[in-house]
C-alpha positions as CSV (number, residue, x, y, z in Angstrom):
1,M,-17.6,12.2,8.9
2,K,-14.5,12.4,11.2
3,I,-11.9,10.4,9.9
4,L,-8.1,10.0,12.0
5,M,-5.4,9.1,10.0
6,F,-3.2,6.6,11.9
7,G,0.1,8.4,11.4
8,R,1.7,10.9,8.5
9,G,2.6,8.7,6.1
10,V,2.1,9.1,2.6
11,I,-1.4,6.9,2.4
12,G,-2.5,8.3,5.5
13,A,-1.7,12.0,3.6
14,V,-2.5,11.7,0.6
15,Y,-5.8,10.1,1.3
16,G,-6.3,12.3,4.1
17,W,-6.3,15.4,1.8
18,A,-8.3,14.3,-1.0
19,L,-11.1,13.3,1.2
20,E,-10.3,16.6,3.5
21,R,-11.1,18.0,-0.1
22,A,-14.0,16.1,-0.1
23,G,-15.9,17.6,2.7
24,H,-14.6,15.8,5.6
25,H,-13.1,16.4,9.2
26,V,-9.3,15.0,8.5
27,E,-7.2,14.6,11.6
28,F,-3.6,12.8,12.0
29,Y,-2.8,10.8,15.3
30,V,1.1,11.2,15.3
31,R,3.3,10.3,18.1
32,P,4.0,12.6,21.1
33,G,6.2,15.2,19.9
34,R,6.2,14.7,16.4
35,A,3.4,17.2,15.4
36,A,5.9,20.3,16.4
37,A,8.7,18.8,14.3
38,Y,6.2,18.0,11.2
39,G,4.8,21.6,11.6
40,D,1.2,23.0,11.0
41,T,1.0,22.4,7.0
42,I,2.0,19.0,4.6
43,D,4.4,20.8,1.4
44,L,2.3,18.9,-1.3
45,D,3.1,17.9,-5.0
46,L,0.7,15.0,-6.2
47,L,0.0,13.8,-9.6
48,D,-4.4,13.9,-8.8
49,A,-5.1,11.5,-11.7
50,R,-8.8,10.8,-10.6
51,R,-10.1,12.8,-13.5
52,L,-7.5,12.4,-16.0
53,P,-5.7,9.5,-17.0
54,W,-2.5,11.6,-17.2
55,G,-2.8,13.4,-14.0
56,K,-3.2,17.2,-12.8
57,R,-0.2,18.5,-11.0
58,I,-1.1,20.3,-7.6
59,T,1.1,21.7,-5.3
60,E,0.4,23.7,-2.0
61,K,0.8,23.9,1.2
62,W,-2.0,22.5,3.0
63,P,-2.9,23.2,6.5
64,V,-3.2,19.8,8.7
65,R,-4.1,19.0,12.2
66,Y,-2.4,16.8,14.5
67,R,-3.3,15.2,17.5
68,E,-0.8,13.1,19.7
69,S,-3.3,11.2,22.2
70,L,-6.6,8.9,21.4
71,E,-8.9,8.1,24.0
72,P,-11.6,5.7,23.7
73,D,-14.3,7.8,24.3
74,H,-13.2,9.8,20.8
75,D,-15.9,11.1,18.3
76,F,-13.9,10.0,15.1
77,D,-15.9,7.8,12.5
78,L,-13.7,6.1,10.5
79,I,-10.0,5.4,11.7
80,V,-7.6,4.7,8.5
81,L,-4.5,2.7,9.1
82,S,-1.8,2.2,6.7
83,V,1.4,1.7,8.1
84,Q,4.7,-0.4,6.7
85,H,3.7,-4.4,7.1
86,Y,6.2,-4.9,10.1
87,N,4.9,-2.1,12.1
88,F,1.6,-3.5,11.8
89,A,0.9,-5.9,14.7
90,E,2.7,-2.5,16.6
91,A,0.0,-0.2,15.8
92,A,-2.9,-2.8,15.8
93,A,-1.7,-3.4,19.9
94,F,-1.7,0.2,20.7
95,L,-5.2,0.9,18.1
96,G,-7.1,-2.2,19.8
97,P,-8.3,-0.5,23.4
98,R,-8.8,2.9,21.9
99,V,-10.7,2.2,18.8
100,G,-13.9,3.6,20.4
101,G,-17.0,3.3,18.3
102,A,-15.0,4.1,14.7
103,T,-14.9,1.9,11.9
104,V,-10.9,0.9,11.0
105,L,-10.1,0.5,7.5
106,V,-6.8,-1.8,7.0
107,F,-5.3,0.2,4.0
108,N,-1.7,-2.3,4.6
109,N,0.1,-4.3,2.7
110,L,-0.3,-7.8,4.8
111,W,2.0,-10.4,4.6
112,V,0.2,-12.6,8.3
113,D,-2.7,-13.5,8.0
114,P,-5.4,-11.0,7.9
115,L,-6.8,-12.4,10.6
116,T,-4.4,-12.8,12.9
117,A,-3.0,-9.3,11.9
118,I,-6.2,-7.4,13.3
119,D,-6.4,-10.0,16.8
120,H,-6.2,-6.7,18.6
121,L,-8.8,-4.9,16.7
122,P,-12.6,-5.2,17.2
123,T,-13.1,-7.7,14.4
124,E,-17.3,-6.3,13.3
125,Q,-15.3,-2.8,12.8
126,V,-12.6,-3.4,10.7
127,A,-12.5,-2.8,7.0
128,W,-10.6,-3.7,4.2
129,G,-9.1,-1.8,1.4
130,F,-5.7,-1.2,-0.1
131,P,-4.6,2.4,-1.8
132,G,-4.5,2.9,-5.4
133,A,-1.7,5.7,-4.3
134,G,2.2,6.0,-3.6
135,G,4.8,8.3,-3.3
136,G,7.5,9.4,-0.9
137,F,8.3,12.5,1.7
138,G,11.9,13.8,-0.1
139,D,14.7,15.0,2.2
140,D,13.3,18.8,1.5
141,G,10.0,17.5,3.5
142,V,7.9,17.7,0.0
143,L,5.2,15.0,-0.4
144,R,5.5,13.7,-3.9
145,A,3.3,11.8,-4.7
146,A,0.2,10.1,-7.3
147,L,-2.9,9.9,-6.4
148,L,-4.5,7.6,-8.9
149,P,-8.2,7.0,-9.5
150,V,-8.8,3.1,-8.2
151,V,-9.2,2.0,-4.8
152,F,-9.2,-1.3,-4.1
153,F,-12.0,-2.7,-1.5
154,G,-12.3,-6.5,0.0
155,T,-13.7,-9.2,2.2
156,L,-12.9,-12.3,3.6
157,D,-16.0,-14.7,1.5
158,R,-18.5,-12.9,2.5
159,P,-20.8,-10.0,1.7
160,P,-19.9,-6.5,3.2
161,T,-21.0,-5.1,6.4
162,A,-23.3,-1.7,6.4
163,R,-19.6,-0.3,8.1
164,E,-17.9,-1.3,4.9
165,Q,-20.3,0.1,2.5
166,A,-20.2,3.1,4.4
167,V,-16.4,3.2,3.9
168,R,-17.2,2.2,0.3
169,G,-18.7,5.1,-0.4
170,L,-17.5,7.6,1.3
171,F,-14.3,6.9,-1.1
172,R,-16.9,6.6,-3.8
173,A,-17.8,10.4,-3.8
174,A,-14.2,11.6,-2.8
175,G,-13.8,10.9,-6.8
176,L,-12.5,7.3,-6.1
177,R,-13.0,4.4,-7.9
178,V,-14.1,1.4,-5.9
179,R,-12.4,-2.5,-7.4
180,E,-14.1,-5.0,-4.9
181,N,-12.4,-8.3,-4.2
182,S,-14.6,-11.2,-2.1
183,D,-11.0,-12.8,-1.5
184,F,-9.6,-10.5,0.2
185,R,-6.7,-12.5,2.0
186,G,-5.8,-13.9,-1.5
187,W,-5.9,-10.8,-2.8
188,L,-3.3,-9.3,-0.6
189,A,-1.1,-12.3,-0.9
190,I,-0.7,-12.3,-4.4
191,H,0.1,-8.5,-4.3
192,F,3.0,-9.2,-1.7
193,V,4.7,-11.4,-4.1
194,Q,4.1,-8.7,-7.1
195,N,6.4,-6.1,-5.1
196,A,9.0,-9.2,-3.8
197,G,9.3,-10.3,-7.3
198,L,9.8,-6.6,-9.2
199,H,11.6,-5.7,-6.1
200,T,14.3,-8.3,-7.0
201,Q,15.1,-5.9,-10.0
202,S,14.9,-2.6,-8.2
203,L,16.6,-2.9,-5.8
204,R,19.6,-3.8,-7.7
205,L,19.2,-0.8,-10.3
206,G,17.9,2.0,-7.3
207,S,14.6,1.9,-8.7
208,L,11.4,0.5,-10.4
209,S,11.4,3.8,-12.6
210,T,14.9,2.5,-14.5
211,M,14.0,-1.0,-15.5
212,T,14.6,-1.9,-19.6
213,R,12.5,-4.5,-20.8
214,G,14.8,-7.4,-20.0
215,D,14.7,-6.2,-16.3
216,V,11.6,-6.1,-16.4
217,R,11.3,-9.8,-18.0
218,E,13.2,-11.3,-15.3
219,A,10.8,-9.3,-12.5
220,I,8.0,-10.9,-14.3
221,L,9.9,-14.2,-14.0
222,A,10.6,-13.7,-10.2
223,V,6.6,-13.2,-9.9
224,R,6.0,-16.3,-11.6
225,E,8.2,-18.0,-9.9
226,L,6.5,-16.9,-6.6
227,L,2.6,-18.0,-7.3
228,P,3.1,-21.7,-6.1
229,L,3.9,-20.1,-2.5
230,V,0.4,-18.2,-2.6
231,E,-0.7,-21.6,-3.6
232,A,1.2,-23.3,-0.9
233,R,-0.5,-20.7,1.5
234,G,-3.8,-21.9,0.7
235,V,-4.9,-19.0,-1.9
236,E,-6.6,-20.2,-5.6
237,L,-4.9,-18.5,-8.2
238,R,-7.9,-18.8,-10.5
239,R,-10.0,-16.8,-8.4
240,H,-7.7,-13.9,-9.2
241,R,-7.0,-14.5,-12.8
242,A,-7.5,-10.7,-14.3
243,D,-5.1,-9.3,-11.0
244,L,-2.7,-12.3,-12.4
245,L,-2.7,-11.2,-16.3
246,P,0.3,-9.1,-16.3
247,F,2.2,-11.4,-14.5
248,T,1.0,-15.0,-16.6
249,A,0.5,-13.2,-19.6
250,P,3.4,-14.1,-22.4
251,V,6.8,-12.6,-21.1
252,W,7.4,-11.1,-25.1
253,L,4.0,-9.1,-24.7
254,A,3.9,-8.2,-21.0
255,A,7.4,-7.1,-20.4
256,P,6.8,-4.3,-22.6
257,A,4.1,-3.0,-21.7
258,L,4.6,-3.1,-18.2
259,A,8.2,-1.9,-18.6
260,W,6.3,1.6,-20.3
261,L,3.7,1.5,-17.2
262,L,6.1,2.4,-15.0
263,A,8.8,4.5,-16.7
264,R,6.5,6.5,-19.0
265,F,3.4,7.0,-17.5
266,P,3.2,10.1,-15.5
267,P,1.6,8.7,-12.1
268,M,3.2,5.4,-12.2
269,R,6.5,6.7,-13.2
270,R,5.7,10.0,-10.1
271,V,4.9,6.6,-7.5
272,T,8.3,4.4,-9.0
273,T,10.5,7.6,-8.7
274,A,9.2,9.6,-5.6
275,H,8.6,6.0,-3.0
276,A,11.3,6.8,-0.5
277,N,11.7,3.8,2.4
278,P,14.1,1.1,1.0
279,E,13.6,-1.2,4.1
280,E,10.1,-1.3,3.0
281,L,11.4,-3.3,0.5
282,R,13.9,-5.0,1.2
283,A,11.7,-6.1,4.5
284,I,9.0,-7.5,2.1
285,C,11.5,-9.5,-0.1
286,R,13.3,-10.9,3.2
287,D,10.0,-11.7,4.6
288,T,8.6,-13.6,1.0
289,L,11.9,-15.5,1.3
290,A,11.8,-16.6,5.0
291,E,8.5,-18.3,4.0
292,A,9.5,-19.6,1.3
293,R,12.1,-21.3,2.8
294,R,9.7,-22.0,5.4
295,L,7.2,-24.0,3.1
296,G,10.4,-25.5,1.2
297,V,8.7,-24.1,-2.1
298,R,12.1,-22.6,-4.6
299,T,12.4,-19.5,-5.5
300,P,15.4,-19.0,-7.6
301,R,15.4,-15.9,-8.9
302,L,14.0,-14.2,-5.4
303,E,17.0,-16.2,-3.5
304,A,20.0,-15.2,-6.4
305,A,18.6,-11.3,-5.3
306,E,19.2,-11.8,-1.5
307,P,22.8,-9.6,-1.0
308,Y,20.1,-6.8,-2.6
309,F,17.6,-7.1,0.7
310,T,20.0,-7.8,3.1
311,D,23.4,-5.5,2.6
312,G,22.7,-2.1,3.5
313,H,24.8,-0.6,1.2
314,L,22.5,-1.9,-1.6
315,A,19.4,-0.6,-1.1
316,L,17.2,1.5,-2.9
317,K,18.4,5.0,-4.0
């Protein structure tokens, strides 16, 4: 399959590498002038946890292909769109007239309604997913990341189309396990507020990986305060009980388990320590708080953390 990763971000690079390793042709679309600046390889330091729970470390200079233009008559089978949520509208508007016959995998965190988000894209060609990987490019240009064994897919209350099934098969063939959710609109909203709750503490401390059990307890309680906001947006929480369990279980049980996962489990620790985009985390908190105020939902812990996502000098290190 011929695959285009939209941009050269962390998610595009990690899954581009995995899909190319599985035998597919992978290219990256980048803005004009960026290809020369990036160079013809990505310095990769990856913890690959697809087969071993603790991960297998892979370090290599990965040769990559870039393109700085995209015409509607291209021959890509799949375009993977994964950008910061606040850049999604611009990316989708650019991509809309250039989709051609490709399937577009929206592999993205979103806070706006999904159908509103893809207004510029051909709906019948869109597949919905979310990555199980993370990390960041360091100041030295090295991508330090972890590839977790699970990737998330879903639909908006309908069965997957043939295009969507093909995308799921592509990721399975690359050694990844697929988790399915028929209410992906709700799943995305819940994931967004979970991030906001966690970052009430990580932005204060400088990293998710340094959170103590007490910090994790406060983060869990912040997430709980945000669940009424998700309900106010029309999400049925009962459909997502399993995903919410780490935040709805007794805090005395959930906080130690989550603290260990973030600080001690190697793949997750790699994700939490290598993340290099503090503006993304601040924007998640800002947008969540703005929506809570718009809907009149009280979120005391998120409100108390507001200085940490509005003042630049308090950004995540």
